[in-house]
Biopython code that builds the backbone (N, CA, C, O; Angstrom):
import numpy as np
from Bio.PDB.StructureBuilder import StructureBuilder

atoms = [
    (1, "MET", "N", (119.010, 92.652, 124.003)),
    (1, "MET", "CA", (117.927, 93.245, 123.435)),
    (1, "MET", "C", (116.810, 92.961, 124.536)),
    (1, "MET", "O", (116.716, 91.840, 125.036)),
    (2, "GLN", "N", (115.994, 93.975, 124.888)),
    (2, "GLN", "CA", (114.880, 93.858, 125.680)),
    (2, "GLN", "C", (113.550, 93.361, 125.099)),
    (2, "GLN", "O", (112.954, 94.004, 124.235)),
    (3, "ALA", "N", (113.147, 92.316, 125.544)),
    (3, "ALA", "CA", (111.973, 91.619, 124.952)),
    (3, "ALA", "C", (110.802, 92.471, 125.434)),
    (3, "ALA", "O", (110.861, 93.129, 126.473)),
    (4, "GLN", "N", (109.731, 92.430, 124.628)),
    (4, "GLN", "CA", (108.515, 93.123, 124.809)),
    (4, "GLN", "C", (107.339, 92.361, 124.399)),
    (4, "GLN", "O", (107.406, 91.714, 123.353)),
    (5, "ILE", "N", (106.235, 92.358, 125.120)),
    (5, "ILE", "CA", (104.849, 91.738, 124.834)),
    (5, "ILE", "C", (104.085, 92.867, 124.340)),
    (5, "ILE", "O", (104.031, 93.895, 125.016)),
    (6, "VAL", "N", (103.492, 92.773, 123.232)),
    (6, "VAL", "CA", (102.657, 93.770, 122.643)),
    (6, "VAL", "C", (101.242, 93.240, 122.731)),
    (6, "VAL", "O", (100.958, 92.206, 122.127)),
    (7, "TYR", "N", (100.359, 93.876, 123.432)),
    (7, "TYR", "CA", (98.875, 93.420, 123.433)),
    (7, "TYR", "C", (98.078, 94.416, 122.658)),
    (7, "TYR", "O", (98.140, 95.636, 122.807)),
    (8, "MET", "N", (97.244, 93.700, 121.725)),
    (8, "MET", "CA", (96.607, 94.430, 120.865)),
    (8, "MET", "C", (95.090, 93.857, 120.827)),
    (8, "MET", "O", (94.891, 92.846, 121.500)),
    (9, "THR", "N", (94.117, 94.348, 120.182)),
    (9, "THR", "CA", (92.736, 93.926, 120.022)),
    (9, "THR", "C", (92.423, 94.149, 118.479)),
    (9, "THR", "O", (92.829, 95.132, 117.858)),
    (10, "ALA", "N", (91.685, 93.166, 117.948)),
    (10, "ALA", "CA", (91.226, 93.300, 116.466)),
    (10, "ALA", "C", (89.704, 93.057, 116.597)),
    (10, "ALA", "O", (89.181, 92.414, 117.508)),
    (11, "GLY", "N", (89.024, 93.691, 115.506)),
    (11, "GLY", "CA", (87.704, 93.565, 115.379)),
    (11, "GLY", "C", (87.049, 92.117, 115.023)),
    (11, "GLY", "O", (85.885, 91.841, 115.311)),
    (12, "ASP", "N", (87.831, 91.338, 114.441)),
    (12, "ASP", "CA", (87.522, 89.989, 114.192)),
    (12, "ASP", "C", (88.666, 89.058, 113.917)),
    (12, "ASP", "O", (89.820, 89.482, 113.860)),
    (13, "LEU", "N", (88.371, 87.831, 113.750)),
    (13, "LEU", "CA", (89.362, 86.855, 113.409)),
    (13, "LEU", "C", (90.181, 87.036, 112.124)),
    (13, "LEU", "O", (91.383, 86.775, 112.067)),
    (14, "SER", "N", (89.469, 87.492, 111.117)),
    (14, "SER", "CA", (90.153, 87.641, 109.882)),
    (14, "SER", "C", (91.245, 88.850, 110.114)),
    (14, "SER", "O", (92.413, 88.640, 109.784)),
    (15, "GLU", "N", (90.910, 89.972, 110.616)),
    (15, "GLU", "CA", (91.683, 91.118, 110.810)),
    (15, "GLU", "C", (92.957, 90.718, 111.814)),
    (15, "GLU", "O", (94.106, 91.127, 111.644)),
    (16, "ALA", "N", (92.573, 89.937, 112.773)),
    (16, "ALA", "CA", (93.728, 89.529, 113.680)),
    (16, "ALA", "C", (94.749, 88.685, 112.935)),
    (16, "ALA", "O", (95.962, 88.774, 113.122)),
    (17, "ARG", "N", (94.184, 87.893, 112.110)),
    (17, "ARG", "CA", (95.181, 86.965, 111.417)),
    (17, "ARG", "C", (95.905, 87.699, 110.395)),
    (17, "ARG", "O", (97.075, 87.389, 110.169)),
    (18, "ARG", "N", (95.339, 88.642, 109.747)),
    (18, "ARG", "CA", (96.114, 89.489, 108.666)),
    (18, "ARG", "C", (97.039, 90.443, 109.470)),
    (18, "ARG", "O", (98.169, 90.635, 109.021)),
    (19, "ILE", "N", (96.704, 90.984, 110.482)),
    (19, "ILE", "CA", (97.732, 91.677, 111.305)),
    (19, "ILE", "C", (98.876, 90.822, 111.876)),
    (19, "ILE", "O", (100.034, 91.239, 111.891)),
    (20, "GLY", "N", (98.553, 89.733, 112.299)),
    (20, "GLY", "CA", (99.593, 88.805, 112.942)),
    (20, "GLY", "C", (100.450, 88.349, 111.865)),
    (20, "GLY", "O", (101.671, 88.439, 111.992)),
    (21, "ARG", "N", (99.919, 87.861, 110.802)),
    (21, "ARG", "CA", (100.852, 87.388, 109.638)),
    (21, "ARG", "C", (101.809, 88.418, 109.096)),
    (21, "ARG", "O", (102.949, 88.130, 108.729)),
    (22, "ALA", "N", (101.300, 89.625, 109.060)),
    (22, "ALA", "CA", (102.149, 90.780, 108.503)),
    (22, "ALA", "C", (103.336, 90.923, 109.375)),
    (22, "ALA", "O", (104.487, 90.945, 108.937)),
    (23, "LEU", "N", (102.974, 91.033, 110.794)),
    (23, "LEU", "CA", (103.997, 91.237, 111.815)),
    (23, "LEU", "C", (105.074, 90.258, 111.760)),
    (23, "LEU", "O", (106.243, 90.642, 111.796)),
    (24, "VAL", "N", (104.775, 89.035, 111.677)),
    (24, "VAL", "CA", (105.775, 87.905, 111.641)),
    (24, "VAL", "C", (106.511, 88.006, 110.286)),
    (24, "VAL", "O", (107.742, 88.023, 110.268)),
    (25, "GLU", "N", (105.825, 88.069, 109.214)),
    (25, "GLU", "CA", (106.424, 88.043, 107.814)),
    (25, "GLU", "C", (107.392, 89.173, 107.749)),
    (25, "GLU", "O", (108.437, 89.000, 107.121)),
    (26, "GLU", "N", (107.136, 90.396, 108.377)),
    (26, "GLU", "CA", (107.905, 91.459, 108.236)),
    (26, "GLU", "C", (109.081, 91.544, 109.324)),
    (26, "GLU", "O", (109.807, 92.535, 109.399)),
    (27, "ARG", "N", (109.207, 90.457, 110.138)),
    (27, "ARG", "CA", (110.089, 90.429, 111.285)),
    (27, "ARG", "C", (109.865, 91.496, 112.340)),
    (27, "ARG", "O", (110.811, 91.879, 113.028)),
    (28, "LEU", "N", (108.563, 92.017, 112.498)),
    (28, "LEU", "CA", (108.433, 92.905, 113.444)),
    (28, "LEU", "C", (108.073, 92.215, 114.775)),
    (28, "LEU", "O", (108.192, 92.820, 115.840)),
    (29, "ALA", "N", (107.641, 90.965, 114.708)),
    (29, "ALA", "CA", (107.336, 90.107, 115.739)),
    (29, "ALA", "C", (107.814, 88.663, 115.566)),
    (29, "ALA", "O", (107.767, 88.142, 114.452)),
    (30, "ALA", "N", (108.272, 88.004, 116.631)),
    (30, "ALA", "CA", (108.773, 86.679, 116.459)),
    (30, "ALA", "C", (107.652, 85.611, 116.379)),
    (30, "ALA", "O", (107.751, 84.537, 115.785)),
    (31, "CYS", "N", (106.484, 86.096, 117.118)),
    (31, "CYS", "CA", (105.401, 85.192, 117.308)),
    (31, "CYS", "C", (104.198, 86.017, 117.655)),
    (31, "CYS", "O", (104.270, 87.009, 118.381)),
    (32, "VAL", "N", (102.993, 85.537, 117.064)),
    (32, "VAL", "CA", (101.670, 86.299, 117.392)),
    (32, "VAL", "C", (100.767, 85.133, 117.941)),
    (32, "VAL", "O", (100.700, 84.056, 117.349)),
    (33, "ASN", "N", (100.138, 85.373, 118.996)),
    (33, "ASN", "CA", (99.155, 84.512, 119.531)),
    (33, "ASN", "C", (97.783, 85.241, 119.323)),
    (33, "ASN", "O", (97.751, 86.442, 119.594)),
    (34, "ILE", "N", (96.630, 84.617, 118.860)),
    (34, "ILE", "CA", (95.357, 85.033, 118.568)),
    (34, "ILE", "C", (94.539, 84.334, 119.501)),
    (34, "ILE", "O", (94.578, 83.104, 119.528)),
    (35, "ILE", "N", (93.784, 84.996, 120.287)),
    (35, "ILE", "CA", (92.773, 84.580, 121.245)),
    (35, "ILE", "C", (91.428, 85.156, 120.818)),
    (35, "ILE", "O", (91.143, 86.334, 121.037)),
    (36, "ASP", "N", (90.552, 84.249, 120.165)),
    (36, "ASP", "CA", (89.163, 84.595, 119.697)),
    (36, "ASP", "C", (88.129, 84.602, 120.729)),
    (36, "ASP", "O", (88.335, 83.866, 121.694)),
    (37, "GLY", "N", (87.040, 85.305, 120.710)),
    (37, "GLY", "CA", (85.976, 85.089, 121.794)),
    (37, "GLY", "C", (86.027, 86.154, 122.722)),
    (37, "GLY", "O", (85.231, 85.998, 123.647)),
    (38, "MET", "N", (86.703, 87.183, 122.776)),
    (38, "MET", "CA", (86.833, 88.098, 123.870)),
    (38, "MET", "C", (85.699, 89.201, 123.756)),
    (38, "MET", "O", (85.370, 89.690, 122.675)),
    (39, "ARG", "N", (85.175, 89.521, 124.882)),
    (39, "ARG", "CA", (84.010, 90.555, 124.919)),
    (39, "ARG", "C", (84.639, 91.829, 125.534)),
    (39, "ARG", "O", (85.319, 91.785, 126.559)),
    (40, "ALA", "N", (84.390, 92.900, 124.891)),
    (40, "ALA", "CA", (84.910, 94.253, 125.443)),
    (40, "ALA", "C", (83.754, 95.060, 125.832)),
    (40, "ALA", "O", (82.671, 94.906, 125.268)),
    (41, "ILE", "N", (83.931, 95.918, 126.778)),
    (41, "ILE", "CA", (82.954, 96.839, 127.377)),
    (41, "ILE", "C", (83.924, 98.115, 127.445)),
    (41, "ILE", "O", (84.949, 98.121, 128.128)),
    (42, "TYR", "N", (83.516, 99.134, 126.710)),
    (42, "TYR", "CA", (84.225, 100.436, 126.731)),
    (42, "TYR", "C", (83.494, 101.613, 126.362)),
    (42, "TYR", "O", (82.393, 101.522, 125.819)),
    (43, "ARG", "N", (84.073, 102.782, 126.637)),
    (43, "ARG", "CA", (83.339, 104.038, 126.261)),
    (43, "ARG", "C", (83.949, 104.505, 125.005)),
    (43, "ARG", "O", (85.176, 104.518, 124.904)),
    (44, "TRP", "N", (83.153, 104.907, 123.997)),
    (44, "TRP", "CA", (83.429, 105.396, 122.717)),
    (44, "TRP", "C", (82.500, 106.311, 122.434)),
    (44, "TRP", "O", (81.295, 106.074, 122.531)),
    (45, "GLU", "N", (82.988, 107.431, 122.062)),
    (45, "GLU", "CA", (82.257, 108.776, 121.545)),
    (45, "GLU", "C", (80.981, 109.017, 122.523)),
    (45, "GLU", "O", (79.822, 109.197, 122.149)),
    (46, "GLY", "N", (81.452, 108.981, 123.848)),
    (46, "GLY", "CA", (80.446, 109.457, 124.882)),
    (46, "GLY", "C", (79.474, 108.228, 125.212)),
    (46, "GLY", "O", (78.672, 108.406, 126.129)),
    (47, "GLU", "N", (79.474, 107.022, 124.561)),
    (47, "GLU", "CA", (78.553, 105.998, 124.893)),
    (47, "GLU", "C", (79.186, 104.844, 125.379)),
    (47, "GLU", "O", (80.291, 104.632, 124.880)),
    (48, "VAL", "N", (78.799, 104.063, 126.193)),
    (48, "VAL", "CA", (79.283, 102.737, 126.672)),
    (48, "VAL", "C", (78.756, 101.788, 125.697)),
    (48, "VAL", "O", (77.567, 101.690, 125.394)),
    (49, "GLN", "N", (79.799, 101.034, 125.185)),
    (49, "GLN", "CA", (79.568, 100.077, 124.124)),
    (49, "GLN", "C", (79.966, 98.699, 124.593)),
    (49, "GLN", "O", (80.699, 98.560, 125.571)),
    (50, "GLU", "N", (79.491, 97.680, 123.906)),
    (50, "GLU", "CA", (79.886, 96.255, 124.325)),
    (50, "GLU", "C", (79.969, 95.563, 122.962)),
    (50, "GLU", "O", (79.050, 95.755, 122.165)),
    (51, "GLY", "N", (81.037, 94.743, 122.619)),
    (51, "GLY", "CA", (81.124, 93.897, 121.474)),
    (51, "GLY", "C", (82.070, 92.800, 121.533)),
    (51, "GLY", "O", (82.745, 92.568, 122.536)),
    (52, "ALA", "N", (82.127, 92.057, 120.354)),
    (52, "ALA", "CA", (83.122, 90.999, 120.319)),
    (52, "ALA", "C", (84.402, 91.595, 119.736)),
    (52, "ALA", "O", (84.380, 92.448, 118.849)),
    (53, "GLU", "N", (85.589, 91.071, 120.313)),
    (53, "GLU", "CA", (86.924, 91.485, 119.760)),
    (53, "GLU", "C", (87.695, 90.247, 119.891)),
    (53, "GLU", "O", (87.285, 89.257, 120.497)),
    (54, "VAL", "N", (88.933, 90.350, 119.244)),
    (54, "VAL", "CA", (89.861, 89.283, 119.273)),
    (54, "VAL", "C", (91.199, 89.763, 119.883)),
    (54, "VAL", "O", (91.639, 90.837, 119.473)),
    (55, "VAL", "N", (91.843, 89.125, 120.756)),
    (55, "VAL", "CA", (93.022, 89.520, 121.452)),
    (55, "VAL", "C", (94.099, 88.995, 120.520)),
    (55, "VAL", "O", (93.980, 87.935, 119.905)),
    (56, "VAL", "N", (95.169, 89.803, 120.450)),
    (56, "VAL", "CA", (96.299, 89.622, 119.625)),
    (56, "VAL", "C", (97.679, 90.007, 120.535)),
    (56, "VAL", "O", (97.820, 91.115, 121.053)),
    (57, "ILE", "N", (98.562, 89.034, 120.633)),
    (57, "ILE", "CA", (99.610, 89.236, 121.524)),
    (57, "ILE", "C", (100.860, 88.867, 120.778)),
    (57, "ILE", "O", (101.060, 87.740, 120.324)),
    (58, "ALA", "N", (101.707, 89.901, 120.675)),
    (58, "ALA", "CA", (102.930, 89.771, 119.836)),
    (58, "ALA", "C", (104.081, 89.709, 120.728)),
    (58, "ALA", "O", (104.103, 90.418, 121.735)),
    (59, "LYS", "N", (105.088, 88.878, 120.426)),
    (59, "LYS", "CA", (106.457, 88.845, 121.039)),
    (59, "LYS", "C", (107.499, 89.444, 120.288)),
    (59, "LYS", "O", (107.840, 88.886, 119.245)),
    (60, "THR", "N", (108.130, 90.613, 120.689)),
    (60, "THR", "CA", (109.210, 91.277, 119.967)),
    (60, "THR", "C", (110.211, 91.824, 120.840)),
    (60, "THR", "O", (110.401, 91.375, 121.970)),
    (61, "VAL", "N", (110.855, 92.779, 120.348)),
    (61, "VAL", "CA", (112.012, 93.562, 121.190)),
    (61, "VAL", "C", (111.762, 94.923, 121.082)),
    (61, "VAL", "O", (111.137, 95.389, 120.130)),
    (62, "ALA", "N", (112.264, 95.682, 122.111)),
    (62, "ALA", "CA", (111.985, 97.088, 122.268)),
    (62, "ALA", "C", (112.244, 97.880, 120.963)),
    (62, "ALA", "O", (111.485, 98.771, 120.582)),
    (63, "SER", "N", (113.422, 97.484, 120.268)),
    (63, "SER", "CA", (113.663, 98.402, 118.938)),
    (63, "SER", "C", (112.638, 98.230, 117.823)),
    (63, "SER", "O", (112.592, 98.954, 116.829)),
    (64, "LYS", "N", (111.786, 97.169, 118.083)),
    (64, "LYS", "CA", (110.803, 96.868, 117.018)),
    (64, "LYS", "C", (109.379, 97.459, 117.331)),
    (64, "LYS", "O", (108.481, 97.376, 116.493)),
    (65, "VAL", "N", (109.200, 98.025, 118.490)),
    (65, "VAL", "CA", (107.885, 98.451, 118.880)),
    (65, "VAL", "C", (107.211, 99.562, 118.066)),
    (65, "VAL", "O", (106.076, 99.517, 117.594)),
    (66, "ASP", "N", (108.170, 100.656, 117.971)),
    (66, "ASP", "CA", (107.575, 101.792, 117.145)),
    (66, "ASP", "C", (107.222, 101.281, 115.823)),
    (66, "ASP", "O", (106.061, 101.500, 115.476)),
    (67, "PRO", "N", (107.995, 100.630, 114.992)),
    (67, "PRO", "CA", (107.514, 100.189, 113.638)),
    (67, "PRO", "C", (106.427, 99.255, 113.668)),
    (67, "PRO", "O", (105.622, 99.234, 112.736)),
    (68, "LEU", "N", (106.318, 98.428, 114.716)),
    (68, "LEU", "CA", (105.251, 97.536, 114.898)),
    (68, "LEU", "C", (103.901, 98.314, 115.072)),
    (68, "LEU", "O", (102.855, 98.065, 114.473)),
    (69, "VAL", "N", (104.082, 99.162, 115.868)),
    (69, "VAL", "CA", (102.680, 100.108, 116.198)),
    (69, "VAL", "C", (102.327, 100.635, 114.838)),
    (69, "VAL", "O", (101.207, 100.414, 114.375)),
    (70, "ALA", "N", (103.272, 101.354, 114.143)),
    (70, "ALA", "CA", (102.980, 101.977, 112.934)),
    (70, "ALA", "C", (102.396, 100.972, 111.970)),
    (70, "ALA", "O", (101.478, 101.409, 111.275)),
    (71, "ARG", "N", (102.751, 99.697, 111.787)),
    (71, "ARG", "CA", (102.264, 98.828, 110.962)),
    (71, "ARG", "C", (100.910, 98.371, 111.176)),
    (71, "ARG", "O", (100.098, 98.215, 110.263)),
    (72, "VAL", "N", (100.653, 98.130, 112.567)),
    (72, "VAL", "CA", (99.329, 97.817, 113.124)),
    (72, "VAL", "C", (98.337, 98.850, 112.866)),
    (72, "VAL", "O", (97.189, 98.603, 112.496)),
    (73, "LYS", "N", (98.802, 100.004, 113.069)),
    (73, "LYS", "CA", (97.847, 101.288, 112.765)),
    (73, "LYS", "C", (97.471, 101.347, 111.270)),
    (73, "LYS", "O", (96.343, 101.692, 110.915)),
    (74, "ALA", "N", (98.477, 100.990, 110.375)),
    (74, "ALA", "CA", (98.056, 101.054, 108.927)),
    (74, "ALA", "C", (97.315, 99.862, 108.550)),
    (74, "ALA", "O", (96.659, 99.899, 107.510)),
    (75, "LEU", "N", (97.336, 98.744, 109.305)),
    (75, "LEU", "CA", (96.508, 97.561, 108.884)),
    (75, "LEU", "C", (95.238, 97.616, 109.461)),
    (75, "LEU", "O", (94.307, 97.058, 108.881)),
    (76, "HIS", "N", (95.049, 98.233, 110.566)),
    (76, "HIS", "CA", (93.882, 98.138, 111.504)),
    (76, "HIS", "C", (92.601, 98.900, 111.006)),
    (76, "HIS", "O", (92.725, 99.950, 110.376)),
    (77, "SER", "N", (91.408, 98.381, 111.284)),
    (77, "SER", "CA", (90.115, 98.958, 110.802)),
    (77, "SER", "C", (89.782, 100.040, 111.743)),
    (77, "SER", "O", (89.117, 101.004, 111.364)),
    (78, "TYR", "N", (90.234, 99.923, 113.010)),
    (78, "TYR", "CA", (89.761, 101.020, 114.053)),
    (78, "TYR", "C", (90.469, 102.342, 113.835)),
    (78, "TYR", "O", (91.619, 102.444, 113.406)),
    (79, "ALA", "N", (89.702, 103.305, 114.157)),
    (79, "ALA", "CA", (90.256, 104.752, 114.053)),
    (79, "ALA", "C", (91.283, 104.921, 115.211)),
    (79, "ALA", "O", (92.278, 105.633, 115.070)),
    (80, "CYS", "N", (91.000, 104.216, 116.406)),
    (80, "CYS", "CA", (91.968, 104.285, 117.541)),
    (80, "CYS", "C", (92.148, 102.946, 118.130)),
    (80, "CYS", "O", (91.536, 102.630, 119.150)),
    (81, "CYS", "N", (92.990, 102.118, 117.512)),
    (81, "CYS", "CA", (93.171, 100.840, 117.864)),
    (81, "CYS", "C", (94.149, 100.708, 119.061)),
    (81, "CYS", "O", (95.052, 101.516, 119.277)),
    (82, "CYS", "N", (93.871, 99.560, 119.856)),
    (82, "CYS", "CA", (94.596, 99.280, 121.061)),
    (82, "CYS", "C", (95.936, 98.577, 120.795)),
    (82, "CYS", "O", (95.931, 97.439, 120.325)),
    (83, "VAL", "N", (97.071, 99.209, 121.077)),
    (83, "VAL", "CA", (98.263, 98.545, 120.942)),
    (83, "VAL", "C", (99.201, 98.989, 121.995)),
    (83, "VAL", "O", (99.718, 100.101, 121.886)),
    (84, "LEU", "N", (99.479, 98.204, 123.033)),
    (84, "LEU", "CA", (100.221, 98.335, 124.223)),
    (84, "LEU", "C", (101.544, 97.502, 124.420)),
    (84, "LEU", "O", (101.529, 96.272, 124.452)),
    (85, "ALA", "N", (102.547, 98.163, 124.533)),
    (85, "ALA", "CA", (103.772, 97.425, 124.702)),
    (85, "ALA", "C", (104.164, 97.299, 126.140)),
    (85, "ALA", "O", (104.094, 98.280, 126.880)),
    (86, "LEU", "N", (104.572, 96.136, 126.567)),
    (86, "LEU", "CA", (104.851, 95.776, 127.990)),
    (86, "LEU", "C", (106.248, 95.177, 127.969)),
    (86, "LEU", "O", (106.481, 94.245, 127.199)),
    (87, "PRO", "N", (107.265, 95.698, 128.836)),
    (87, "PRO", "CA", (108.544, 95.060, 128.961)),
    (87, "PRO", "C", (108.443, 93.728, 129.640)),
    (87, "PRO", "O", (107.672, 93.486, 130.568)),
    (88, "VAL", "N", (109.337, 92.834, 129.065)),
    (88, "VAL", "CA", (109.385, 91.628, 129.838)),
    (88, "VAL", "C", (110.594, 91.590, 130.732)),
    (88, "VAL", "O", (111.742, 91.819, 130.349)),
    (89, "ALA", "N", (110.202, 91.254, 132.065)),
    (89, "ALA", "CA", (111.104, 91.414, 133.159)),
    (89, "ALA", "C", (112.195, 90.179, 133.202)),
    (89, "ALA", "O", (113.357, 90.314, 133.586)),
    (90, "ALA", "N", (111.682, 89.106, 132.796)),
    (90, "ALA", "CA", (112.414, 87.783, 132.878)),
    (90, "ALA", "C", (111.574, 86.626, 132.059)),
    (90, "ALA", "O", (110.401, 86.684, 131.691)),
    (91, "GLY", "N", (112.510, 85.572, 131.886)),
    (91, "GLY", "CA", (111.823, 84.548, 131.109)),
    (91, "GLY", "C", (112.827, 83.376, 130.798)),
    (91, "GLY", "O", (113.971, 83.435, 131.251)),
    (92, "ASN", "N", (112.466, 82.451, 130.131)),
    (92, "ASN", "CA", (113.437, 81.408, 129.774)),
    (92, "ASN", "C", (114.448, 82.110, 128.780)),
    (92, "ASN", "O", (114.070, 82.687, 127.761)),
    (93, "PRO", "N", (115.659, 82.014, 129.141)),
    (93, "PRO", "CA", (116.721, 82.752, 128.348)),
    (93, "PRO", "C", (116.732, 82.224, 126.805)),
    (93, "PRO", "O", (116.995, 83.007, 125.893)),
    (94, "SER", "N", (116.451, 80.942, 126.581)),
    (94, "SER", "CA", (116.715, 80.432, 125.216)),
    (94, "SER", "C", (115.522, 80.970, 124.406)),
    (94, "SER", "O", (115.680, 81.205, 123.208)),
    (95, "PHE", "N", (114.244, 81.192, 125.051)),
    (95, "PHE", "CA", (113.155, 81.772, 124.373)),
    (95, "PHE", "C", (113.318, 83.123, 123.991)),
    (95, "PHE", "O", (112.935, 83.545, 122.900)),
    (96, "LEU", "N", (113.939, 83.902, 124.957)),
    (96, "LEU", "CA", (114.162, 85.436, 124.757)),
    (96, "LEU", "C", (115.115, 85.386, 123.686)),
    (96, "LEU", "O", (114.828, 86.064, 122.700)),
    (97, "ASP", "N", (116.124, 84.771, 123.662)),
    (97, "ASP", "CA", (117.219, 84.607, 122.475)),
    (97, "ASP", "C", (116.408, 84.361, 121.158)),
    (97, "ASP", "O", (116.571, 85.064, 120.160)),
    (98, "TRP", "N", (115.543, 83.338, 121.216)),
    (98, "TRP", "CA", (114.800, 83.040, 119.916)),
    (98, "TRP", "C", (114.020, 84.230, 119.508)),
    (98, "TRP", "O", (113.925, 84.434, 118.297)),
    (99, "ILE", "N", (113.371, 85.152, 120.438)),
    (99, "ILE", "CA", (112.681, 86.099, 119.902)),
    (99, "ILE", "C", (113.517, 87.158, 119.255)),
    (99, "ILE", "O", (113.104, 87.696, 118.228)),
    (100, "ALA", "N", (114.671, 87.497, 119.790)),
    (100, "ALA", "CA", (115.641, 88.393, 119.267)),
    (100, "ALA", "C", (116.227, 87.950, 117.943)),
    (100, "ALA", "O", (116.609, 88.765, 117.103)),
    (101, "ALA", "N", (116.290, 86.637, 117.777)),
    (101, "ALA", "CA", (116.978, 86.140, 116.565)),
    (101, "ALA", "C", (115.780, 86.202, 115.508)),
    (101, "ALA", "O", (116.107, 86.419, 114.341)),
    (102, "GLU", "N", (114.420, 86.031, 115.804)),
    (102, "GLU", "CA", (113.549, 85.983, 114.670)),
    (102, "GLU", "C", (113.215, 87.423, 114.239)),
    (102, "GLU", "O", (112.708, 87.557, 113.126)),
    (103, "VAL", "N", (113.456, 88.585, 115.042)),
    (103, "VAL", "CA", (113.117, 89.825, 114.625)),
    (103, "VAL", "C", (114.277, 90.547, 114.166)),
    (103, "VAL", "O", (114.187, 91.730, 113.838)),
    (104, "ALA", "N", (115.419, 89.871, 114.122)),
    (104, "ALA", "CA", (116.697, 90.314, 113.437)),
    (104, "ALA", "C", (116.532, 90.532, 111.960)),
    (104, "ALA", "O", (115.747, 89.782, 111.378)),
    (105, "PRO", "N", (117.165, 91.457, 111.273)),
    (105, "PRO", "CA", (117.009, 91.616, 109.879)),
    (105, "PRO", "C", (117.587, 90.412, 109.120)),
    (105, "PRO", "O", (117.539, 90.377, 107.890)),
]
sb = StructureBuilder()
sb.init_structure("model")
sb.init_model(0)
sb.init_chain("A")
sb.init_seg("    ")
for serial, (resi, resn, name, xyz) in enumerate(atoms, 1):
    if name == "N":
        sb.init_residue(resn, " ", resi, " ")
    sb.init_atom(name, np.array(xyz, "f"), 0.0, 1.0, " ", f" {name:<3s}", serial, name[0])
structure = sb.get_structure()
């Protein structure tokens, strides 16, 4: 199974925790890391915006990415939420095996 890292942002810590917990409980991710205190500068609806966000990083496998994205979109408060999946080229084999085992049915 191809491991994937999924980078997301959330509007606040409560939302990040709710999304992260759902992803792990539903076996869509083996683990979720939450990094509070990020600042984002972005263009939205024609205006440059700046605000606080929370980084959410999930470890999963390629076969779980589509349902993970769908679940995040269902839980997220943003109209257009950031969810980006990145393939893992290499890593600790036992950790990669652990990811696969934790997202298995």
